[in-house]
N, C-alpha and C positions, 0 to 999 in steps of 0.2 A: 284537298291535301293529298300529297303523294309521298311515297316512300323516299327516304333520303339516305345517302351515304353519310356516315358519321365517323369522324376522326375522334378517338378518345385518347386522352393523355392525362397524366398526373403532373402536378407542379407543386414543389415544396421548397422550403428554405428554413434556416435557423430562425429568422425573423421576417416580418413583412409589415408594410405600412401603406395603406390606401387612404389618403387623407380625405376626411370629410370636408365638403365645400364650405360648411358654415362654422369652421373653427379657425382661430387666428393664432394667438401667441403660444398656445399649448395644443399642438395638433393632435386630434383624435383620429382613429382609424375605423373604417368599415370592417365588418367581420369577414367579408369575402371580397375577392378582387372585383372591382367594377368591370362592367363590360368594356369600357374604354381602356382600362389597364390591360385586359386580356388582348385586345387588339394591338396594343403596343408590344406585348410579348410575341405575338405572331409576326409582327413586322420585324422584330429583332432576329427571330429565327430565320426568316427569309432574306434578311439583309436589305430591306426596302430603304429607299433614299430618305435621308433625314433632312431637316430644314437647314438651309445655309444662312438664314436669319429668321427672326420671328415671323412666322406665317409665310415665309418665302421658300419655295422648293425649286430644285433643278428643273429645267425646262422638260416638259413631258412626264414628270414624275407625279404619281397619284399619292396624296397623303395617306398614311396608314389608317387614320380614322375614317376616311372616305372609302378606302378599299375594303375595309372590314366593317362598314356600316350595316345597318339593319336591312338595307335593300339588297345587299350582296351575301350576307352570311348570318347565321343564327348561332347563339351561344347559350349553353346551360352550364351551371356550376353546382357541383356536389361537394359538401364538406366531408373530408375523410378523417380529419383529426379534430377533436373537440376544440372549440374556439377558446383560446386563452390569451389574455392581454396583460401586459405589464408596462409600467412607465420607465423610460430610460432617458437619461440626459445625454444629448448629442451636441458636440461642439460644432458651431457654425461660424462663418466669418461675420464679424461685427459690421453690418452694413451701414450703421450710422457713422462709424469710423472710416469705412471705405469711401464715403463721399468726400472726406477730406484728404484721403490718401489713395486716390483712384489708381495710381500707378505703383503703389507699394502696399500690397495687402498685408505684408508682414507688420507694418505699423498700424494697420487698421485693427489688428487684434482679433480675439475670438469672443464669442458669447455662447453661453450654454442654454439650450432650450430643451425642455422635457417633452418627449414624444411618447404617445401611446402606441405600442407596437403589438402585433400579433406574434405570439411565441409558438415556434414549431408549427407553422401553418402548413397544411397539406390539402390540396383540392383536386378534384377530378373535373376536367373540362370536356364537354361534348360539343363538337363543332361541325356545323354543316355549311358548305360554301357552294354557291352556284357554279363557280368555275372549278370543274373537276381536276384540271391540271394543277391549280393552286393547292387543292386538297392533297393530291398525290405528292407534290413537292414538300409540303409541310410534313406529311406522314413519313416520308423518306428521311428528311433532315432530323426529325425527332427520334426516329428509330435508330439512326446511326449516330445520333448526338453530334451532328455537324451543324451547329448553330452559327450563323454568320456573325451576329453580335451576341454577347452574353445576355441572356434573359435575366430579369430580376423581379422581385416582388415589391414594387412600389418605389423603393429607393435604391440607387445604384449599388450601395454597399451590401444589399441583401441578394446576392447572386442566387439564382434559382436552379434547382435540379428538375429537369423535364424528362419524364419517363413515358415512353410509348406504351399504350395498352392494346389498342387494336383499331382497325377500320372495319366497321360493320354496318348493318342496315337498321334504320329506325322506321318502324311501321306506324302510320297515322291511325289515330283512334278518334272517332266522333262520339260525342256524348250529349245527352239532353240535359245534363246537369242535375239529375235527380239523385245521384249517389255521389258520395265522396270518393275521391281517387287518391291513392298514396303516391306522392312524388318524392323521389330521392334527391331532387335538385331544389335549389332556391325557387320560390314562387313569386312571380310578378303579380301583385294584387290587382293590377289593371285588367287581368285576364280571368279573374274569378267571377262567378255568378251565383245567384240563389241567395237564400236567407235561411240560416247563416251560410256565408260563402266558405268558411274555414271551420273544420272541426278541431278544437284544441284538446290536447292531452295535458291535463293540469299537473302531471308529473314531469313534463318536458320543459325546456327553456327556450322560449321564442324571442326573436328580435326582428323588428321591422325598421328599415331605414330608407329614406328618400335618396336614391342613387342615380348618378348620371348614366344615361343610356347611349346618347349620341353626342359627338362633338364635331365641329367643322374644322377646317384647316388652320384656323387661328386659335384653336382650343377654346372656342366658345361653346358651352353646353347647349344643345338644341332640344334635349328631351330628358326629363327625369321620370323615374317610376318608383313606387313604394315596393320594396323587395322584402319578403318574409322568409326567415330561415329558422331552423331548430339548431341551437348552438352545439349540440353534441352530434350532429349529423344524422339524427333520426328523421324518418320520412315526415313530410307535412301533408295532411289530408285537406283537399280542397275540391270545390266543384268548378269545373271548367267545361267549355264547349268542345275543345279539341286539344289533343296532346299527342305525344309520341311514346311508343313502347319499344324497348331494346331488349332482346333476349339476353339472359344471364346478367342483366343490370337492373332493369325496372322501368318505371314510367318517368319521363323527363318533361319539363316545361321550359321552353326557351325564354330567356330574359326579354 
């Protein structure tokens, strides 16, 4: 493990929705943005080429999910505002009617679906990228608020505010796993060790969800991981072999 340059920024909105993969007619949301959703935000800020058809990209373009895949960058997420959820009915196009009126969506009509939304979500993102030039470009665009496309939290109507915090250094820490370490970020349970691997505070509110980590260019999930959070943004104590420490912030664990 080596020291890493880390770009730190905050992202927030009035509402957010990161759809759980195993919900259908009444979409539920994860409590934090998925790694794949954050990759989409980064791509929007940089103005990376979008699909011209499902799974089809302009010649020479690298899909966002590949460019910001785990081989090229690392992402950690901290909860800054307690997780609150509420159900809101959202009007959608009636796709059953749309099949009969493909060229006239007005006749297709609307249908109302209840979505579970995050209310007033605010997160801090810690980002390390192998390509230093990309990190510098992202830092500059976020600092100046010169986003190529408007970033949003899960659904296009939830436009996000992205605030630059700093670019700093993260120092690696090796551990034998004998002691619990406090992490300010969400914990990927595939990285914990020991028995017990996590020390729970029974006055806290924990949640663990199976979340997508990697997607290919046709949006097929290649990897899932169980992610543990404390809903009020309190630190999570876990045993791990290695992690990073950032001065004036704390210990982070990449997803």
